[in-house]
N, C-alpha and C positions, 0 to 999 in steps of 0.2 A: 084095641081093647086090652091086649095083654100089657102094653106099656102103661096104660092108665091104671090097671090093677096093681102093677109093680110100684107105681108112685104112691098109691094109697097104702100099700103094704109098708113101704119105706117110711111114710109119715107115721104110721102106727108104731113101727119098731123104734123110731127116733123118740117118740113120746115115752117109751119105756127106758131107752138108753140111746144116746146119740151114736154110740159105737156099734150097736147091733147090726145095722145094714152091712158094714164092712166085714163082719164075721161071716156073713152069707154071700160075700163077694158082690153085694148090691151097691149101687150108687147111693150116696147120702145127699140130703138137702142142706145147702149152706145154712148154718145156724149159729155162727160165732159172732164175734164183736164186729161192729160197724167201723169201717175205715174212717179215721179222723184225718182227712186229707188237708183241709184248709188251714187248720191251726198248727199242724205239725210239719208240713212240707211246703217247699216252694219249687215251682217248675223251673228246671235248668236246661232242658233239651226236649225237642219234640220234632216229629215229622207228621204233618197233617195230610201228606200226599196230594197236594194241590198241583195243578198243571197236568202235563201229559208225558212226563219223563221221570224216571227214578233220579233222585237227587244224589249225584255221585260224590258230593261233599260229605254225605252222611252214610252211604251204603256202597258196597261193592259185591261182585259175584264170585270172585276167585277164592272161595273157601274150600271147595272140594272139586275133584277132577272127574268130570263126566259121570261115571257109573255111581249110583247111590242105592244100595240095597236092591230092591226088585225093579228099579227103574233108572232114570237118568235125570240129572239136573242140567238145565239149559237156560241161558239168558232169555231166549225168546219166549219162555213160558211166564215171564214176569212183565207186568205192564202197570201203568198208572193211568187211571181214567175215572172220570166222574167223582173226583175227590177221594179215590180209594186206591190202595195197592191191591192188585189182583194177581195171585199165583194160580195158574191154570194147570190142571192135570189132564192129559189126553194121550191117546195111543197113535203112534206113527208107524206105518208099515215100512217106511224108508227112513234111514237115520237122518237126523237134522245135521246141517253143516255146523262145524265148529265156529262159535262166535269169534269175531275179530279180537275181542278182549283176551281170548285164551291162547291165540296162536303163538305169541312170544313166550308165554308161560310154559307151554307144552314142549318147547324146544329144550328146556332144562329139567323137566320133571317127567317121571314115568306116568303114563296115563292109560286108561282103557278106552278103546274106540267106541263111539256112538254106534248103535245098531237098532234094529226094529224093537219096539217096546213102548213102555209107558214113560212119558216125559213130564217133568214138573220142574220146580225151581226153588231157589234159596237166595236170600240176601243176608248180608252180615255187616256189622259195623267194625269188624276187625280191621285195624290199620287206620280207622277213621276217628273213633272215639271209644274210650273205655270209662267205666264208672265204678265207684266204690261206695257201697251202701246206698240207702234211700229206698224209694218206691218206684216200681217199673210196671207200666200198664199198657195194654193194647185193647182196642175195641174192634171186634171182628165177627163175621159170619163164617161158619166152618164149611169145608167141602163135603158134599153129600155122596159118600161112597164108603162101603166097607173095604177092607184090604189096603187102605191107605190112610194117612192122617196128616193134619197140619200141626204146627207147633210154634210157640213163642218161647225162646229160651236164651240162656246166657252161658258163655264159655270163656275160658282163658287157657293158655298153654300149660299151666300147672296141673290141669286135669290129668295129664298123662303121667305125672310123677307117681310112682308106686312106692309110697312111704307110710301107708297106714293112716293117712290123714287127708281130709278135704280142705285143710286150711290154706294150702298152697294153690288150690284151684278146684272148683266144683262145677260140673254141668248142672245148671238149675233149669229144670223144665217147668216153666211157669204154667204152661198147660200143653197137653197133647190130646188131639181129638181122635182117640183110637176106638171110640164106641158110638159110631153113627147108628148102628143097629147091633145090639148085643145079642149074638147068636145063641148064647146060653139061656138068658133070662128075658130077652125082649126089652131090656131096659136101656134103650138108646138115649140120645140127648144128653150124654154126659161126657166128661173129660177126666183126665188124670193129671196129677202133678207129682214131681219127685226130683231126686238128685242122683248124680253119679260122680264117682271120684276114683282115684288109683287106676286110671287107664281103663282099657276095654278088653283086656286079656284075662289071664288067670287071676291077677290081683284085683280085678274090678270089685268095687263095693258100691252100694247104693241104698236108697230108701224111698218110700212113697207114702203119700197121705191117702191113697186109694182113689176111687171113682166119686165124682160129684156131678150132680145135675146142674145144668144152667137152663135158662129160659128159652126153649125152642131154638137152640143155638145154630141149627143148620138152615134156619130160615130168617132169624132175627139177629141183630147186633147184641152182643153181650161184652162186658169188660172182664179181663183176666189180668190179675196183677200179683206181684210179690213185694213184700217189704223185707229188705235185707239189712240186718244190723250185725254187730259184732257177735251176738249170741245165737241168732236163729234166722230162719227164713219163715215168713208168715204169708200164706197164700190166700188170695181173695178171688171171689167171683161176684161181679156186680157190687163191689165194695163190702161184701160180707165175708168174714173169715171162714176158710174151709179147713185149715190145718197148719201145723208148725213142724219144722224139721231142723235138727242141728246135728244129725248123725255124722260122726267122723270129724266134727269141728267145722265151723262155718268158714268159707273162703275169706281170706284177709287180703286178697289181691284184686285189683281192678279187673272187670270182666266186660266183654262186648256182647251186643245183642244179635239175635238171629230170628228171622221169620222164614219158615220153610214148609214144604210138603214132601212126604216120602211115601213110597209104595212098598208094601211088605214083600219080602222075598230075598233073593241073593243073586249075585252075578248078573244083575240087570234083568232077571226073569221074575215076574210077579208070582208069588206063591203064598198061600194062606199060612199064617203062623200066629203066635200069641199076640202079635201087634197088629192092629187093624181089624180084629174080630172077623176072621174068615177070609174067604176068597174075595178078590176085588169084584164089586157088583156092577161096575161100569163095563160096557162093551165098546169095542172099537167104534169110533164115531161119537161116543158120549164124552162129556167133559165135566169136571168138577172144579169149582172155584173157591179159593180161600180169599175172602174179601176183607181187607183191613182198613178201617176208617182212620186210625191214628196209632202212633206209638208215642208215649210220653214218659219222661224220666224226671223224677222229683228227688230232691235231697233235703235232709233235715234242716229246719230253720235253726 
């Protein structure tokens, strides 16, 4: 009931001014321009996740070493079934074994041991393919839990350069599902989009277009996309523009794609923080699934 009231309130506020919901930290309803996909873009790359295995010509796992915020990334949490990529989040009282793909990698890299906790996964196109400009989209159902989130995003190595600019590389969060249930307002069913550059330490800078409703995203498929050109990033939900960013200057370097889930917290221990809206709502024995129908990359005609 509260969520329904919030959506009615948001609709009224947007009739007065589209920016009003964000002033009250409320999600807004996508109301921008419609994406003109067919006349402006051509499909250059895609993964429809057919078959029963991850396509290793397009994706790999070795982007991060074991521990990730309040949980762990592990290959076994990623599967392909029924025409979808599925990243599962679940609790394990005993640490999972290190996947074969990591064993040689860990001989030459520092890493943290797997232990009891929440396990989930990530895939990345790093080392497989990178893209410059165009339109990037996935179609997905989001994982049902507070205290964790899924994401579709872009990266390159230049993100770590601290030089006051995002032109050499920017983390572009096409969406993050941090608001399954908004503990402050009861306004769940929304996602956030934003950018990060100049590393992740004291020099870090970033910007966000705020929270945006999608259509029952934790039960139904929605599309999430970004158009990236020399001047700005334009974000879309179901082909409708939600916002634009160019803070710090737009990345001028090719970037690779990632699909991931993360658990809020640190040192492998789940903990409520500003990401994930509160304590994780799953219990040991529960699972949450990030289900991705496809990822598609378009470039300008």
